[in-house]
C-alpha positions in Angstrom: 119.0 -44.6 46.5 116.5 -46.8 44.7 113.8 -45.4 42.6 110.2 -45.6 43.8 108.0 -48.3 43.0 106.0 -47.8 39.8 103.2 -49.9 41.2 102.1 -47.0 43.2 101.8 -44.6 40.1 99.6 -47.1 38.3 97.3 -47.4 41.3 96.6 -43.9 42.0 94.2 -42.0 39.7 95.1 -39.0 37.8 94.5 -35.7 39.7 94.2 -33.0 37.1 90.6 -33.1 35.8 88.9 -35.5 37.8 90.0 -34.0 41.3 88.6 -30.6 40.1 85.3 -32.0 39.0 84.8 -33.4 42.7 84.0 -29.8 43.9 82.7 -28.0 41.1 81.3 -24.4 41.4 77.9 -23.6 42.5 75.5 -21.2 40.3 76.6 -18.4 42.6 80.4 -19.0 42.1 81.3 -20.5 45.4 82.8 -23.9 46.1 80.4 -26.5 47.4 81.5 -28.2 50.6 79.9 -31.3 49.3 81.7 -33.3 46.3 79.4 -33.3 43.4 80.3 -36.9 43.0 81.8 -39.4 45.6 85.5 -40.0 45.3 86.8 -43.2 43.5 88.2 -46.3 45.5 91.7 -45.9 44.7 93.5 -49.4 44.3 96.9 -49.0 46.7 99.5 -51.3 47.6 99.0 -53.6 50.2 101.1 -51.5 52.9 99.6 -50.4 56.4 99.9 -46.5 55.6 98.2 -47.2 52.1 95.4 -49.2 53.9 94.5 -46.4 56.5 94.5 -44.0 53.8 92.5 -45.9 51.2 89.8 -46.6 54.3 89.6 -43.0 55.7 90.8 -40.0 53.4 89.6 -40.8 49.9 85.9 -41.5 50.5 83.1 -39.1 50.0 83.1 -36.7 52.8 79.5 -35.6 54.3 79.4 -31.7 55.1 79.1 -31.4 58.9 75.8 -30.6 60.6 77.2 -28.7 63.6 80.1 -26.7 64.4 81.8 -29.3 66.7 81.4 -32.0 64.0 83.2 -29.8 61.6 86.1 -29.2 64.1 86.5 -32.8 64.6 86.6 -33.6 60.8 89.2 -31.0 60.2 91.5 -32.4 62.9 91.0 -36.0 61.4 91.7 -34.3 58.0 94.9 -32.8 59.5 95.9 -35.9 61.0 95.4 -37.9 57.9 97.5 -35.1 55.8 100.3 -35.4 58.2 100.4 -39.1 58.1 100.3 -38.9 54.2 103.5 -36.5 54.3 105.4 -38.8 56.9 104.7 -42.2 55.6 103.9 -42.5 52.1 106.2 -42.2 49.1 106.7 -39.1 47.2 104.3 -40.1 44.3 101.5 -40.9 46.4 102.1 -37.7 48.5 101.9 -35.8 45.3 98.4 -37.1 44.8 96.7 -37.6 48.1 98.1 -34.2 49.7 96.3 -31.8 47.4 93.1 -33.7 47.8 93.2 -33.6 51.5 94.2 -30.0 51.4 91.3 -29.2 49.2 89.0 -30.9 51.7 90.4 -29.1 54.5 89.9 -26.0 52.9 86.3 -26.9 52.0 85.7 -27.8 55.7 87.3 -24.6 56.9 84.9 -22.9 54.8 82.0 -24.7 56.3 83.2 -23.9 59.6 83.2 -20.2 58.9 79.7 -20.6 57.6 78.7 -22.4 60.7 80.3 -19.7 62.8 78.4 -17.0 60.8 75.5 -18.9 61.4 76.2 -19.2 65.0 76.7 -15.7 65.3 73.4 -15.0 63.8 72.0 -17.5 66.0 73.6 -15.5 69.1 72.3 -12.4 67.8 68.6 -13.9 67.5 68.8 -15.5 70.7 69.6 -12.1 72.2 66.9 -10.3 70.4 64.5 -13.1 71.7 65.7 -12.7 75.2 65.2 -8.9 74.8 61.8 -9.8 73.5 61.0 -12.0 76.2 62.2 -9.5 78.8 60.0 -6.8 77.1 57.0 -9.2 77.0 57.5 -9.7 80.7 57.9 -6.0 81.3 54.5 -5.7 79.2 52.7 -8.6 81.3 53.8 -6.8 84.5 52.7 -3.4 83.4 49.3 -4.9 82.3 49.0 -6.5 85.8 49.4 -3.1 87.4 47.2 -1.5 85.1 44.5 -4.2 85.9 45.0 -3.6 89.5 44.8 0.2 88.9 41.8 -0.3 87.1 40.2 -2.4 89.8 41.1 0.1 92.3 39.4 3.0 90.1 36.3 0.8 89.7 36.3 0.5 93.9 36.8 4.2 94.2 33.9 4.8 91.8 31.7 2.7 93.6 32.6 4.3 97.0 32.2 7.7 95.3 28.6 6.4 94.2 28.1 5.4 97.9 29.5 8.3 99.4 27.5 10.8 96.9 24.1 8.6 98.0 25.2 9.4 101.5 25.8 13.1 100.9 22.4 13.5 99.1 20.5 11.8 101.9 22.4 14.1 104.4 21.5 17.1 102.3 18.0 16.2 102.2 17.6 15.5 105.9 19.2 18.8 106.4 16.9 20.5 104.1 13.9 18.9 106.1 15.5 20.0 109.3 15.7 23.4 108.0 12.2 23.5 106.9 11.0 22.1 110.5 13.2 24.7 112.2 11.9 27.5 109.6 8.4 26.3 111.0 9.2 26.2 114.6 10.6 29.6 114.2 7.5 30.9 112.8 5.6 29.2 115.4 7.7 30.5 118.2 7.6 34.2 116.6 3.7 33.7 116.5 3.7 32.5 120.1 5.8 35.5 121.2 3.4 37.7 119.5 0.3 36.0 121.4 2.5 36.1 124.4 3.0 39.8 124.1 -0.9 40.3 123.4 -1.7 38.4 126.4 0.7 40.3 128.5 -0.9 43.4 127.3 -4.3 42.0 128.0 -3.2 41.1 131.6 -2.1 44.7 132.2 -5.4 46.1 131.0 -7.1 43.7 133.3 -4.9 44.8 136.2 -5.7 48.3 135.4 -9.5 47.6 135.2 -9.1 45.5 138.7 -7.3 48.5 140.3 -10.3 50.7 139.1 -12.9 48.4 140.2 -11.0 48.2 143.6 -10.9 52.0 143.7 -14.5 52.5 143.0 -15.3 49.9 145.7 -13.4 51.4 148.3 -15.1 54.9 147.4 -18.5 53.4 147.5 -17.9 51.6 150.9 -16.8 54.9 152.2 -20.0 56.6 150.9 -22.2 53.9 152.5 -20.3 54.3 155.7 -20.8 58.0 155.7 -24.5 57.8 154.9 -24.9 55.3 157.9 -23.3 57.6 160.3 
């Protein structure tokens, strides 16, 4: 079997130190999803497979902004890795494969972060819904309380009116009781006067009988004297 072409080895940069520097640790110890510096444009042989790899896989990768973008990016990187494994010489595969795998790991880490943020967003959304429902319940309770307050004020006004009516009725009742007491006194006094008049009438009747009796006796006496 023919040995691999040395032109591929000369055109691919070393992956020992430079590849590690492309994804340097952050102050917290984590590997950043964004390269610290863009990847170099590697000079490759003018083969169709090398052109595809040079145009897509070794450029700087911007971190995805959404979960869907990250998923699309990881699928593209997996496709490029499969192409690199299937079509490129072993010397190129040993250089580009680790870079793509490293990028895929970084993208997977970014996806995990986005999934965690998505979960937090779902929790916040659920809490917001609960808060919205609670605010809606509070608004309904305030509305009911306002209606109850209006009813209470209406009942208070009606009670004041009823109290005024009752007070007026009691005043009229007291006046009627006073008038009734006065009439009762007048009736009693009239009764006393009536009894006195009855006694006086009886006395006058007695006097009338006496006078009649006297008149009859005097009339007999005059008749006797004339005879």
